[in-house]
C-alpha positions as CSV (number, residue, x, y, z in Angstrom):
1,M,24.2,-56.3,18.9
2,E,24.8,-56.4,15.2
3,N,21.1,-57.2,14.4
4,W,20.3,-53.6,15.6
5,I,22.1,-52.1,12.6
6,D,20.3,-54.6,10.4
7,K,17.2,-53.4,12.1
8,I,17.8,-49.8,11.5
9,K,18.5,-50.5,7.8
10,S,15.4,-52.3,7.2
11,V,13.2,-49.4,8.4
12,V,10.9,-48.0,5.7
13,D,9.3,-44.8,7.2
14,L,10.2,-42.2,9.7
15,Q,7.5,-43.3,12.2
16,E,9.0,-46.7,12.4
17,L,12.6,-45.4,12.6
18,E,11.4,-43.3,15.7
19,K,10.2,-46.7,17.3
20,V,13.6,-48.1,16.6
21,R,15.4,-45.1,18.0
22,I,13.7,-45.4,21.1
23,A,14.2,-49.0,21.4
24,I,18.0,-48.8,21.0
25,F,18.8,-45.4,22.2
26,G,16.0,-44.6,24.8
27,K,16.6,-44.3,28.5
28,K,15.2,-47.8,28.7
29,G,16.7,-49.0,25.5
30,E,19.0,-51.6,24.7
31,L,22.2,-49.5,24.7
32,A,21.2,-48.2,28.3
33,K,20.7,-51.7,29.4
34,A,24.0,-52.7,28.1
35,F,26.0,-50.1,29.8
36,A,23.8,-50.7,33.1
37,N,25.2,-54.5,33.0
38,M,28.7,-53.2,33.0
39,K,28.4,-53.3,36.9
40,N,28.2,-57.0,36.8
41,V,31.4,-57.5,34.3
42,D,34.7,-58.5,35.8
43,P,36.7,-55.4,36.4
44,K,39.5,-56.4,34.3
45,E,36.9,-57.0,31.4
46,K,35.3,-53.5,31.7
47,P,37.8,-51.5,29.9
48,K,37.5,-53.7,26.7
49,I,33.7,-54.1,26.8
50,A,33.3,-50.6,27.4
51,K,35.3,-49.7,24.5
52,E,33.2,-52.2,22.4
53,L,30.3,-50.5,23.4
54,N,31.1,-47.1,22.6
55,Q,32.3,-48.2,19.2
56,L,28.9,-49.9,18.8
57,K,27.0,-46.7,19.8
58,Q,29.1,-44.7,17.3
59,R,28.3,-47.4,14.5
60,L,24.6,-47.4,15.5
61,T,24.3,-43.4,15.6
62,K,25.9,-43.3,12.3
63,A,23.6,-45.9,10.6
64,F,20.6,-44.0,12.4
65,E,21.7,-40.6,11.0
66,E,22.2,-42.1,7.4
67,K,18.9,-43.8,7.6
68,K,17.0,-40.8,8.8
69,A,18.5,-38.7,6.0
70,E,17.4,-41.3,3.5
71,L,13.9,-41.4,4.7
72,E,13.5,-37.6,4.9
73,E,14.7,-37.1,1.5
74,L,12.1,-39.8,0.3
75,A,9.4,-38.2,2.3
76,L,10.1,-34.8,0.7
77,Q,10.1,-36.4,-2.9
78,K,6.9,-37.9,-2.1
79,R,5.5,-34.6,-0.8
80,L,6.7,-32.7,-3.7
81,E,5.2,-35.2,-6.1
82,S,1.8,-35.0,-4.3
83,E,1.8,-31.4,-4.5
84,A,3.1,-30.9,-8.1
85,I,1.0,-28.4,-10.3
86,D,0.8,-28.5,-14.1
87,V,1.2,-24.7,-14.7
88,S,0.3,-25.4,-18.2
89,L,-3.1,-26.8,-17.4
90,Y,-6.0,-24.8,-18.1
91,S,-8.3,-24.1,-15.2
92,P,-12.0,-23.0,-15.8
93,R,-12.0,-21.4,-12.5
94,S,-9.5,-18.7,-13.6
95,E,-11.2,-15.3,-13.0
96,S,-10.0,-11.9,-14.2
97,G,-8.6,-9.2,-11.9
98,A,-9.4,-5.7,-11.7
99,L,-8.0,-2.3,-10.7
100,H,-8.5,-1.0,-7.3
101,P,-11.5,1.3,-6.9
102,V,-9.1,4.2,-6.0
103,M,-7.0,3.6,-9.0
104,Q,-10.3,3.4,-11.2
105,T,-11.3,6.5,-10.0
106,M,-8.0,8.1,-10.5
107,D,-7.9,6.9,-14.1
108,K,-11.3,8.3,-14.9
109,I,-10.5,11.7,-13.5
110,I,-7.0,11.7,-15.5
111,D,-8.9,10.5,-18.7
112,Y,-11.3,13.4,-18.4
113,F,-8.5,16.2,-18.1
114,T,-6.3,14.6,-20.5
115,A,-9.1,14.7,-23.1
116,L,-9.0,18.6,-22.5
117,N,-5.1,18.7,-23.4
118,F,-4.0,18.7,-19.7
119,S,-0.6,17.1,-19.3
120,V,0.1,14.8,-16.5
121,E,3.2,15.7,-14.3
122,T,4.9,14.0,-11.6
123,G,7.2,14.7,-8.8
124,P,9.2,13.4,-5.8
125,L,7.4,12.0,-2.8
126,V,10.2,13.4,-0.7
127,E,10.2,17.2,-0.8
128,D,11.7,20.2,0.8
129,E,10.0,23.1,2.7
130,F,10.4,25.4,-0.3
131,H,8.5,23.5,-2.8
132,N,6.0,22.0,-0.3
133,F,5.2,25.1,1.6
134,E,7.3,28.3,1.0
135,A,6.5,28.5,-2.7
136,L,3.0,27.9,-2.1
137,N,2.7,31.1,0.2
138,L,3.1,29.0,3.5
139,P,6.1,30.8,5.2
140,D,7.4,29.5,8.6
141,Y,5.0,31.4,10.7
142,H,1.9,30.6,8.6
143,P,-0.9,29.0,10.9
144,A,-2.1,26.9,7.8
145,R,1.1,24.8,8.2
146,D,-0.5,23.3,11.4
147,M,-3.6,22.1,9.3
148,Q,-1.1,19.7,7.4
149,D,0.4,17.2,10.0
150,T,3.6,16.7,8.2
151,F,5.9,13.5,8.5
152,Y,9.5,15.2,8.7
153,F,12.9,13.5,8.2
154,K,15.9,14.5,10.4
155,D,17.6,16.0,7.4
156,G,14.8,18.6,7.2
157,G,13.2,16.8,4.3
158,L,9.5,15.7,4.5
159,L,7.1,13.5,2.8
160,R,4.7,15.7,0.6
161,T,1.4,16.7,2.2
162,H,-0.2,17.5,-1.1
163,T,0.8,17.3,-5.0
164,S,1.1,21.2,-5.3
165,P,4.8,20.9,-5.2
166,V,4.7,19.3,-8.5
167,Q,2.7,22.5,-9.8
168,I,5.9,24.6,-8.3
169,R,8.4,22.4,-9.9
170,T,6.5,22.5,-13.3
171,M,6.3,26.3,-13.3
172,M,10.0,26.7,-12.5
173,N,10.9,24.4,-15.4
174,Q,8.2,25.7,-18.0
175,K,7.2,29.0,-19.4
176,P,3.3,29.6,-19.8
177,P,1.0,28.6,-21.0
178,I,0.7,25.6,-18.7
179,R,-2.1,23.3,-18.4
180,M,-1.6,20.3,-16.1
181,I,-2.9,17.9,-13.7
182,S,-0.7,16.3,-10.9
183,P,-2.0,12.8,-9.6
184,G,-0.2,11.1,-6.8
185,A,0.2,9.9,-3.3
186,V,0.5,12.3,-0.5
187,F,1.1,11.8,3.3
188,R,-0.2,13.2,6.4
189,R,-0.4,12.2,10.1
190,D,-3.9,11.5,10.4
191,F,-6.1,8.3,10.7
192,D,-9.8,7.7,11.4
193,L,-12.9,6.8,9.4
194,T,-12.2,9.6,6.6
195,H,-8.5,10.0,6.6
196,T,-5.4,7.9,6.1
197,P,-1.6,8.6,6.8
198,Q,-1.2,7.9,2.8
199,F,-4.0,9.0,0.2
200,H,-4.1,10.2,-3.2
201,Q,-4.9,13.7,-4.7
202,V,-5.3,15.0,-8.2
203,E,-4.3,18.7,-8.4
204,G,-4.9,20.9,-11.6
205,L,-3.3,24.0,-12.8
206,M,-3.7,26.3,-15.7
207,V,-1.7,29.3,-16.2
208,D,-1.6,31.8,-19.3
209,E,-1.1,35.5,-20.0
210,E,-2.8,37.8,-17.7
211,G,-6.5,38.2,-18.5
212,K,-6.5,34.9,-20.6
213,V,-7.7,32.8,-17.4
214,S,-10.5,33.9,-15.3
215,F,-12.4,32.3,-12.5
216,A,-15.3,31.9,-15.0
217,N,-13.0,29.3,-16.8
218,L,-12.6,27.5,-13.6
219,K,-16.1,27.3,-12.6
220,W,-17.2,26.1,-16.2
221,I,-14.5,23.2,-16.2
222,L,-15.2,22.1,-12.7
223,E,-19.1,21.9,-13.2
224,D,-18.4,19.9,-16.5
225,F,-15.9,17.7,-14.6
226,L,-18.4,16.9,-11.4
227,Q,-21.3,16.2,-13.6
228,T,-19.2,13.8,-15.6
229,M,-18.0,11.9,-12.5
230,F,-21.3,12.1,-10.7
231,G,-24.0,12.5,-13.2
232,D,-26.8,15.1,-13.1
233,V,-25.7,16.8,-10.1
234,D,-26.0,20.6,-9.0
235,V,-22.7,22.3,-8.2
236,R,-22.2,25.5,-5.9
237,F,-19.2,27.5,-5.0
238,R,-18.7,28.6,-1.4
239,P,-16.0,31.4,-0.6
240,S,-13.2,29.8,1.3
241,F,-9.5,30.5,2.1
242,F,-6.5,28.6,0.9
243,P,-2.9,30.3,1.1
244,F,-1.9,29.4,-2.4
245,T,-5.1,30.8,-4.0
246,E,-7.1,34.2,-4.0
247,P,-10.0,34.2,-4.4
248,S,-10.6,30.7,-3.1
249,A,-13.5,28.4,-3.0
250,E,-14.8,25.0,-1.9
251,V,-17.1,23.4,-4.5
252,D,-20.0,21.3,-3.2
253,I,-22.4,18.9,-5.2
254,S,-25.9,18.0,-4.4
255,C,-26.1,14.9,-2.2
256,I,-25.9,11.8,-4.6
257,F,-27.4,9.7,-1.9
258,C,-30.7,11.7,-1.1
259,G,-30.9,13.9,-4.3
260,G,-30.3,17.3,-2.3
261,K,-33.2,16.5,0.3
262,G,-31.1,16.0,3.2
263,C,-29.8,12.8,5.0
264,R,-27.3,11.3,7.4
265,V,-24.5,11.4,4.8
266,C,-24.8,15.1,4.0
267,S,-25.6,15.9,7.6
268,H,-29.1,17.0,6.3
269,T,-27.7,19.8,4.3
270,G,-28.5,18.4,0.8
271,W,-24.7,19.1,-0.2
272,L,-21.5,17.1,-0.3
273,E,-18.0,18.9,-0.4
274,V,-15.7,17.4,-3.0
275,L,-12.7,19.9,-3.8
276,G,-11.2,23.0,-3.5
277,C,-10.2,25.7,-5.9
278,G,-9.1,29.4,-6.7
279,M,-7.2,31.7,-8.7
280,V,-3.4,31.3,-7.9
281,D,-2.2,33.7,-5.5
282,P,0.4,36.4,-6.9
283,N,2.9,35.4,-4.2
284,V,3.0,32.0,-5.8
285,F,3.9,33.4,-9.2
286,K,6.4,35.6,-7.6
287,A,8.0,32.5,-6.0
288,V,8.3,30.9,-9.4
289,G,9.6,34.0,-11.2
290,Y,6.4,34.5,-13.3
291,E,5.1,38.1,-14.2
292,N,2.0,39.3,-16.0
293,V,0.2,36.0,-15.8
294,S,-3.0,34.6,-14.5
295,G,-4.3,31.1,-13.4
296,Y,-6.4,28.8,-11.5
297,A,-5.8,25.9,-9.6
298,F,-7.8,23.1,-8.0
299,G,-7.3,19.9,-5.9
300,L,-9.3,17.0,-5.0
301,G,-9.0,13.9,-2.8
302,V,-9.2,10.5,-5.0
303,E,-10.5,8.4,-2.1
304,R,-13.2,11.0,-1.4
305,F,-14.4,10.6,-4.9
306,A,-14.1,6.9,-4.8
307,M,-16.1,6.5,-1.6
308,L,-19.0,8.9,-3.1
309,M,-18.9,7.2,-6.6
310,H,-19.1,3.6,-5.0
311,Q,-21.1,4.4,-1.8
312,I,-18.3,3.1,0.4
313,P,-18.9,4.2,4.0
314,D,-15.5,3.7,5.6
315,L,-12.2,5.1,4.0
316,R,-10.5,2.5,5.7
317,S,-12.3,-0.3,3.8
318,L,-10.5,0.6,0.7
319,F,-7.2,-0.3,2.2
320,E,-8.0,-3.6,4.3
321,G,-7.7,-6.0,1.2
322,D,-11.0,-7.5,2.0
323,L,-12.0,-9.5,-1.3
324,R,-15.6,-9.4,-0.4
325,L,-15.3,-5.5,-1.2
326,L,-12.6,-5.6,-4.0
327,E,-14.3,-8.4,-6.2
328,Q,-17.3,-5.9,-6.6
329,F,-15.2,-3.9,-8.8
330,Q,-14.2,-6.7,-11.4
């Protein structure tokens, strides 16, 4: 029996140790045979032999566990040594990273407006109904609230549905003149080929003394901005409705895919809608305590611009993390 312990101690790897375990502790192992032979032992000797067998079993178990721990530690050390990486070693395969196409697009938009002395303002992602709706001429009963599928919290808070609340907060904290943009993430309960629950907007605002800001100013800056972003495109303004601007317009560019001739992307109209704009509604100025001022505002979806600039057909491709797409923007 003592040679069993020696056999355990002489094992050099876990596979061999498992074979020894089966040979000693298995159902047909040496210990099982020894206990089975108890039926042939003189009844007077059984207690003594049983005690000795149990003591031997404990010694064997202890020896086995110690050897197993020792071999597992050795195996771990060998594995760590084989997988060791010299982090100081230069790798010629190193590749530079790149900004995500949405962030690239947002940076390009911000660069354009900051060059014209627009400040960049930010605000909280979690808003209240006053800043997100009411101050923007969207009271409880206003049907336009239904257009913005909002994520609400139990305490009455909500995830902002646009970056316009930043404009409200800025006007409440500053006096005119104001020239600002508010880039950032916004949230709506929508998900399909052209919508996601989280997306990014850049909204702009200019406010000054009454008569100093006109729709002509807005038209000029947006035409120049869109031609900077998309090249030599035609720009048109169509009358529209937004609760926080009056008059309001939607802005189109000639289709960058077909040159305005008409294709599947532009639904054969030759035009692509890219943003909304208008003169700030007097009710918005009233909500923030402004008097005798005029101003314009505009807003655009950054993902929409990124898709058009890089000709990406499915909005969801921007968020799936597919390296085959993202590596194109290095």
